[in-house]
C-alpha positions, 0 to 999 in steps of 0.5 A, spaced: 549 672 219 544 667 215 540 671 210 536 665 207 529 665 207 526 659 209 522 656 203 515 655 204 510 651 199 503 655 199 501 649 195 501 644 201 495 646 206 493 642 213 487 641 216 487 638 224 480 637 227 479 640 233 471 637 235 465 636 231 460 640 236 453 637 237 450 643 233 453 640 227 459 645 226 466 643 225 471 646 230 479 645 226 486 648 224 488 650 217 495 652 216 498 654 209 506 651 207 507 650 215 502 646 219 504 649 226 502 656 224 495 656 223 488 659 224 482 656 227 475 656 224 469 654 225 464 651 219 458 646 218 459 640 217 457 640 208 462 647 208 467 643 212 468 637 206 467 642 201 472 647 204 477 640 205 475 638 197 476 644 194 484 645 198 486 639 197 488 639 205 492 634 207 489 631 215 494 632 221 493 628 227 489 630 233 494 635 237 497 631 244 496 635 250 502 636 253 500 641 260 504 648 257 502 654 259 504 656 251 498 650 248 492 654 248 487 657 242 481 661 241 477 655 244 480 655 250 480 662 251 473 663 250 472 658 255 475 662 261 475 669 264 481 674 264 483 679 269 
């Protein structure tokens, strides 16, 4: 049994742009150490720029849609009704 913990560099910070909305807000994913473990955030454009500068983020390319049932986020959840 492997008991080694994976190394995660908390100094690495990532942003993946989701959408620049017509109302002036920016939807994006933010991750620390591991790009695939992220949170979705929403900030006004200037706040987004400041956030990226102060966190010295690395920008990631947009996600490619795979059509998987497991591929969804808060954005999709707010647009669909659950029963």
